[in-house]
C-alpha positions as CSV (number, residue, x, y, z in Angstrom):
1,X,0.1,0.0,-0.1
2,X,1.5,3.4,-0.9
3,X,0.9,6.7,0.9
4,X,0.1,10.1,-0.6
5,X,2.7,12.8,0.5
6,X,3.0,16.5,-0.1
7,X,6.5,17.7,-0.9
8,X,6.2,21.5,-1.2
9,X,3.4,22.1,-3.7
10,X,4.2,18.7,-5.4
11,X,1.9,15.7,-4.6
12,X,3.5,12.2,-4.9
13,X,2.7,8.6,-4.0
14,X,5.4,7.0,-1.8
15,X,5.7,3.9,0.2
16,X,8.2,5.6,2.5
17,X,5.5,8.1,4.0
18,X,4.5,7.8,7.7
19,X,2.4,9.7,10.0
20,X,1.6,12.4,12.6
21,X,-0.7,13.9,15.5
22,X,-1.9,16.8,17.5
23,X,-4.1,18.5,20.2
24,X,-6.7,21.4,20.3
25,X,-6.3,24.4,22.2
26,X,-9.9,24.5,23.6
27,X,-10.8,21.2,24.8
28,X,-8.4,21.2,27.9
29,X,-9.8,24.5,29.1
30,X,-10.2,24.1,32.9
31,X,-9.3,20.4,32.9
32,X,-6.6,18.9,34.9
33,X,-4.5,16.4,32.9
34,X,-4.0,13.0,34.4
35,X,-0.7,12.4,36.3
36,X,2.1,11.2,34.2
37,X,2.7,7.4,34.2
38,X,6.3,6.1,35.0
39,X,8.3,5.2,32.0
40,X,9.2,1.5,31.7
41,X,11.5,2.2,28.6
42,X,13.6,5.1,29.9
43,X,12.0,7.5,27.5
44,X,11.0,10.9,28.9
45,X,7.3,11.1,29.5
46,X,5.2,14.2,30.3
47,X,1.4,14.8,30.1
48,X,0.7,17.8,27.8
49,X,-1.6,20.6,28.2
50,X,-3.5,21.6,25.0
51,X,-1.6,22.4,21.8
52,X,-1.4,26.1,20.7
53,X,-3.1,26.8,17.4
54,X,-1.2,29.0,14.9
55,X,-2.4,32.6,14.7
56,X,-5.8,33.0,13.1
57,X,-6.5,29.3,13.1
58,X,-9.7,28.0,14.5
59,X,-10.5,24.6,16.0
60,X,-12.5,23.5,12.9
61,X,-9.7,23.8,10.3
62,X,-8.4,22.7,6.9
63,X,-5.4,21.1,5.7
64,X,-3.7,24.5,4.9
65,X,-4.0,25.7,8.5
66,X,-1.2,23.2,9.5
67,X,1.9,25.3,9.5
68,X,5.3,24.0,10.8
69,X,3.9,21.6,13.2
70,X,2.4,18.1,13.8
71,X,-1.4,18.3,13.0
72,X,-4.3,15.9,13.4
73,X,-7.9,16.1,12.5
74,X,-11.0,14.5,14.1
75,X,-12.2,13.4,10.7
76,X,-10.7,11.8,7.5
77,X,-9.8,14.3,4.8
78,X,-8.7,16.9,7.3
79,X,-12.1,17.7,8.6
80,X,-13.7,18.4,12.0
81,X,-11.8,19.5,15.1
82,X,-8.1,20.3,14.3
83,X,-5.1,19.7,16.9
84,X,-1.7,21.3,16.5
85,X,1.7,20.7,18.2
86,X,5.0,22.5,17.4
87,X,8.5,22.6,18.9
88,X,7.7,26.1,19.9
89,X,5.5,24.7,22.8
90,X,6.8,21.1,23.3
91,X,10.2,19.7,23.8
92,X,11.9,17.8,21.0
93,X,12.8,14.1,21.3
94,X,10.3,13.7,24.2
95,X,7.0,11.6,24.2
96,X,3.8,13.4,25.3
97,X,0.4,12.0,26.2
98,X,-2.3,13.5,23.9
99,X,-4.7,13.7,26.9
100,X,-8.0,12.1,27.8
101,X,-10.0,14.5,25.7
102,X,-8.2,13.7,22.5
103,X,-7.0,10.0,23.1
104,X,-8.0,7.7,20.2
105,X,-9.6,10.6,18.2
106,X,-7.4,11.1,15.0
107,X,-8.6,10.2,11.6
108,X,-6.2,12.3,9.4
109,X,-2.7,13.6,10.0
110,X,-0.1,16.0,8.5
111,X,3.6,16.3,9.7
112,X,4.4,19.9,8.4
113,X,7.8,19.7,9.8
114,X,11.3,19.5,8.5
115,X,12.0,16.5,10.8
116,X,10.2,13.4,11.7
117,X,7.5,12.9,14.3
118,X,6.4,9.8,16.0
119,X,2.9,8.7,17.0
120,X,2.3,5.8,19.2
121,X,-0.8,3.8,19.9
122,X,-0.1,3.7,23.7
123,X,0.9,6.0,26.6
124,X,3.4,5.3,27.9
125,X,4.6,4.6,24.4
126,X,5.0,1.0,23.4
127,X,6.0,-1.0,20.3
128,X,3.2,0.2,18.2
129,X,4.5,3.4,16.7
130,X,4.9,5.0,13.3
131,X,7.4,7.6,12.2
132,X,6.1,10.3,9.9
133,X,9.0,11.8,8.0
134,X,8.9,15.5,7.1
135,X,5.8,16.5,5.1
136,X,4.0,13.1,5.5
137,X,0.2,13.1,5.1
138,X,-2.4,10.6,6.0
139,X,-5.8,11.7,4.8
140,X,-7.5,8.7,6.1
141,X,-6.1,6.6,8.9
142,X,-8.8,3.9,8.4
143,X,-6.6,2.6,5.5
144,X,-3.6,2.2,7.8
145,X,-2.5,-0.4,10.4
146,X,-0.2,-0.4,13.4
147,X,3.0,-2.5,12.7
148,X,2.8,-4.7,15.8
149,X,-0.9,-5.7,16.1
150,X,-2.2,-4.9,12.7
151,X,-5.2,-3.1,14.0
152,X,-6.5,0.1,12.4
153,X,-4.7,3.4,13.2
154,X,-7.9,5.3,12.9
155,X,-9.0,6.7,16.2
156,X,-6.3,4.9,18.1
157,X,-3.3,7.4,18.7
158,X,-2.3,8.1,22.4
159,X,1.1,9.8,22.3
160,X,3.6,11.7,20.1
161,X,7.2,12.7,19.9
162,X,8.5,15.6,17.9
163,X,12.0,14.3,16.8
164,X,15.0,16.1,15.5
165,X,15.8,13.4,13.1
166,X,14.5,13.3,9.5
167,X,13.8,9.7,9.7
168,X,12.6,9.5,13.5
């Protein structure tokens, strides 16, 4: 199965594409995130507060609203609620829990970064994770499976890591 990727303004089909994720700025308002679990793998783990949306971008957004960050949408084809993470607000090479409000909600993703991003099925992160290289897009996660248990990636992302490596 190949994946559709956007490279600048050129759309291409590539089997090397991977995936991404993010969180909305409004859903955590007033909520207290759960305490961070203890890492069993040695990876740094922190529970995140909501992502910060780019200036002028609302929570119901389109693909073009994802600017220099890791973005996730509630629905396939970049529809519904929009979540956004960037290195401006989150540490690189660090796993974050997406939060109870957003856990298992992503149906489309775009990694609009010059480095890779990792999304994981679990939090704390486990073996089922995918690397989204720079500019990777996933317009419908229902067509993708986690590598370890072969279950659908649709509505099943729990953590992310903004890496500094091009290939995660």
